C-alpha positions, 0 to 999 in steps of 0.5 A, spaced: 335 327 651 335 328 644 338 334 641 338 334 634 332 331 629 334 330 622 328 330 617 327 328 610 323 333 606 319 330 601 313 325 604 316 327 611 315 335 612 312 336 606 307 333 601 311 335 594 308 329 590 303 333 585 309 338 584 314 333 582 309 329 578 307 335 574 314 337 573 316 330 571 310 329 566 312 336 563 319 333 561 316 327 558 311 330 554 316 335 552 320 330 549 314 326 546 314 320 551 308 317 555 306 321 562 304 318 568 298 319 573 300 323 579 297 317 584 303 313 581 309 318 583 309 316 590 313 310 588 317 313 583 320 318 588 325 317 594 332 316 591 333 323 588 331 326 581 335 323 576 333 316 579 326 319 579 327 321 571 330 314 570 324 310 573 318 314 569 322 313 562 320 307 558 325 302 559 328 302 552 329 310 553 333 310 559 339 312 556 344 317 559 343 322 553 335 322 554 335 322 562 340 328 561 335 332 557 329 330 561 333 332 567 334 339 564 327 340 562 324 337 569 329 342 573 326 348 568 319 347 570 320 345 577 325 351 579 319 355 577 313 351 580 316 347 586 311 351 590 305 351 586 301 345 590 306 343 595 304 344 602 306 342 609 303 336 613 298 337 618 302 338 625 309 339 622 309 347 622 307 346 630 312 340 631 318 344 628 316 350 633 315 346 639 322 343 637 325 350 637 322 352 643 325 346 647 332 348 644 332 342 640 336 343 633 333 341 627 336 339 620 333 337 613 337 331 609 334 330 602 335 327 596 332 332 592 337 337 588 340 342 593 337 349 590 330 346 590 331 344 597 333 351 599 328 354 596 322 350 598 324 350 606 325 358 605 318 358 602 315 354 607 319 354 614 322 361 613 321 362 621 325 356 623 332 356 624 335 350 621 342 348 623 343 345 616 339 344 610 342 339 605 340 337 599 343 333 593 350 336 591 355 333 586 360 329 589 356 327 595 352 320 595 345 320 595 341 317 601 341 311 603 349 313 603 349 316 610 354 321 608 349 327 608 347 325 615 355 325 617 355 332 614 349 335 618 352 332 624 359 335 623 355 342 623 351 341 629 356 338 633 351 333 636 353 326 638 349 320 634 346 318 641 343 325 641 340 324 634 333 322 631 332 321 624 325 322 621 323 319 614 317 316 611 321 311 607 325 305 607 331 309 604 330 313 610 330 308 615 336 305 611 340 311 612 339 312 619 341 305 620 347 306 616 349 312 620 347 308 627 342 313 629 335 312 632 330 312 626 323 314 626 318 312 620 312 316 619 306 314 616 303 320 613 308 320 607 309 317 600 310 309 602 306 304 606 307 302 613 309 295 611 316 298 608 318 302 614 317 295 618 321 291 613 327 296 613 327 296 621 324 303 623 326 304 630 319 307 632 313 308 627 309 314 628 302 316 625 302 324 628 307 329 628 306 331 635 308 324 638 315 325 635 316 330 641 315 324 646 321 320 643 326 326 645 328 322 651 327 315 648 333 311 645 331 306 640 337 304 636 
């Protein structure tokens, strides 16, 4: 029986793409650089905000100084507007409550900077008692490095065999693989199902409530 479910945030619990895209476009426009359609942003995100900013920049503008400037402008906008358009995916609030009612611990592991993760989770899921909510912090490598997962496991005091990791991208599946825990790929997020297959998702689900059926299964 699984005792802990670790969720990715963007593209798994919440559809954050519009707010991320608007913040990145704000930073680009403020610095006189070309912007992108919101529809293009699902393939820019997934490895943290610094990588997002790097990807949206024209190649000849990808210098450390320019990236740092845009990061500052991105955060200036996103800190205020991170909940403007963001919303939970259908069935996610119910899933979290069902897990809580079954005494299954839940946690969040995100590559988004930690201050934004804390604010967003508190805004949308303030009634859920997460055992850990972890975003990107200085000194800890971002996913797919498994360090963030190991930190959550230490807080939760749950063995790897009793953990599910749920995410929407190859980065998430690789994170679970490196941490040696069971992975669940979700198809309602930012990346196509074929990416989950290519990164060896242990199980692929199309609806949140199906995750409840996996609590007594082992796929790793």
